C-alpha positions in Angstrom: -6.2 -6.6 209.1 -6.6 -3.0 208.2 -4.9 -1.7 205.0 -3.1 1.6 205.2 -5.5 4.0 203.5 -5.0 7.1 201.3 -5.9 10.1 203.4 -6.6 13.5 201.9 -5.6 16.6 203.7 -7.5 19.7 202.5 -7.0 20.9 198.9 -3.2 20.7 198.7 -1.9 17.5 200.4 -2.5 13.7 200.5 -1.1 10.9 202.6 -0.3 8.0 200.3 0.9 4.7 201.7 4.7 4.6 201.4 6.0 2.4 198.4 9.1 1.8 196.4 7.9 4.2 193.7 8.8 7.1 195.9 12.5 6.3 196.3 13.9 8.9 193.9 11.8 11.7 195.6 13.0 10.5 199.1 16.6 10.6 197.9 16.1 14.2 196.7 14.6 15.2 200.0 17.4 13.5 201.9 20.0 15.4 199.8 18.5 18.7 200.9 19.5 18.0 204.5 21.2 14.7 205.3 21.8 15.6 208.9 18.0 16.2 209.3 17.2 12.9 207.8 19.6 11.1 210.1 18.1 12.9 213.1 14.5 12.0 212.1 15.4 8.4 211.1 18.0 7.5 213.6 18.1 3.8 212.6 19.9 4.8 209.4 23.6 3.9 209.3 25.8 6.8 208.4 28.6 4.6 207.0 26.2 2.9 204.5 24.9 4.6 201.4 21.4 6.1 202.0 19.7 4.8 198.8 19.8 1.0 199.5 18.8 1.5 203.1 15.7 3.6 202.0 14.9 1.1 199.2 14.9 -1.7 201.8 12.6 0.3 204.1 10.2 1.2 201.4 10.0 -2.4 200.2 9.3 -3.6 203.7 6.7 -0.9 204.2 5.0 -1.9 201.0 4.9 -5.5 202.1 3.3 -4.4 205.4 0.6 -2.3 203.9 -2.1 -4.7 205.0 -0.8 -5.2 208.5 -2.5 -3.2 211.3 0.7 -3.0 213.3 2.3 -0.3 211.1 0.9 2.5 208.9 3.4 4.6 207.1 2.6 7.4 204.6 4.3 9.7 202.3 3.1 13.3 202.6 2.6 14.5 199.0 1.1 17.3 197.0 -2.2 16.5 195.4 -1.6 18.3 192.1 2.1 17.6 191.5 2.9 14.6 193.7 5.7 16.6 195.4 7.2 14.6 198.3 7.1 16.6 201.5 8.0 13.9 204.0 7.0 10.8 205.9 4.6 10.2 208.8 3.8 6.9 210.4 2.3 4.8 213.2 4.8 2.2 214.2 5.0 -0.7 216.6 8.2 0.3 218.6 6.5 1.3 221.9 7.7 1.8 225.4 4.4 1.1 227.2 2.5 -2.2 227.0 -0.8 -0.4 226.7 0.2 1.6 223.7 -1.2 0.9 220.3 1.3 2.8 218.2 4.2 5.2 218.3 4.0 8.3 216.0 6.9 9.4 214.0 7.4 11.9 211.1 10.0 13.5 209.0 9.4 16.6 206.9 12.0 17.6 204.2 13.9 20.8 204.8 12.1 22.8 202.0 8.7 21.9 203.4 9.3 22.7 207.1 7.6 25.5 209.0 4.3 25.2 207.1 2.4 23.1 209.6 2.5 20.0 207.4 3.2 17.5 210.1 0.4 18.9 212.3 -2.2 18.7 209.6 -1.0 15.2 208.7 -1.3 14.1 212.4 -4.8 15.5 212.6 -5.9 13.5 209.6 -4.3 10.3 210.9 -5.8 10.7 214.4 -9.2 11.3 212.8 -8.9 8.1 210.8 -7.7 6.2 213.8 -10.5 7.6 216.0 -13.1 6.3 213.5 -11.9 2.7 213.6 -10.6 1.9 217.1 -12.5 2.1 220.4 -9.4 3.5 222.0 -5.7 3.9 221.0 -2.9 5.1 223.1 -0.3 6.8 220.9 3.3 7.5 222.0 5.3 10.4 220.7 9.0 10.6 221.8 11.1 13.7 221.3 14.8 14.3 222.0 14.9 17.1 224.6 17.2 19.3 222.4 14.9 19.1 219.4 13.2 22.5 219.8 10.9 22.2 216.7 10.0 18.6 217.7 9.1 19.7 221.3 6.9 22.5 219.9 5.1 20.1 217.6 4.6 17.6 220.3 3.2 20.3 222.6 0.7 21.4 219.9 -0.4 17.9 219.2 -0.9 17.2 222.9 -2.9 20.5 223.3 -5.2 19.7 220.4 -5.7 16.0 221.2 -5.7 16.2 225.0 -2.3 14.5 225.2 0.0 14.4 228.2 3.8 15.0 228.5 5.2 12.5 230.9 7.7 13.8 233.5 11.2 12.5 233.3 13.0 10.7 230.5 12.8 7.4 228.8 15.7 5.6 227.0 15.6 5.3 223.3 18.1 3.0 221.6 19.9 4.9 218.8 22.9 3.4 217.1 23.8 1.2 220.0 23.4 3.9 222.7 20.5 4.7 225.0 19.5 8.4 224.4 17.1 10.1 226.8 13.9 11.3 225.2 10.7 12.9 226.5 7.5 10.8 226.2 4.1 12.2 225.2 1.0 10.2 225.3 -2.2 10.8 223.4 -5.3 8.7 224.2 -7.6 8.6 221.2 -11.2 7.6 221.6 -13.8 6.7 219.0 -15.1 9.9 217.5 -18.7 8.9 218.1 -17.9 8.5 221.9 -17.3 12.2 222.4 
């Protein structure tokens, strides 16, 4: 088992394992842009209050901190603990060879600053130090312009590949077409 670590990102940001202590900050971020939250976290139920759903998620993530199947972080400011969003490596994959799927959500007031890209870099560096190889999936809805641009930049930097065609992603009982990107990480000392 490999515990989800704290990862520092430069002078300003830190990735802290997601816990229940962050609930009030997550609720504030959600209230900035509820539609954006629902788009980034499509498993949320619109007809059920957000707070208990997020409290359940954070409690489950806290219980799974020592599992190597899931790693989920809050992106926070180092000096003031400001919550900027979530980023995580999950276990809901489409290919049997994949180690993780990558997902992230940046709150509205923190978007456009490259936060998700710098967080991905730090997570991929950490993963490259501890695994011989890891195939990472990144799925994006084809109409998510910002998500497509971010996926393209991640693939360019980490030698990833956009797969032709669409895959089906189950969202609220429907299969929704998404684009699949694959990033093959290798140990950093193998390069």
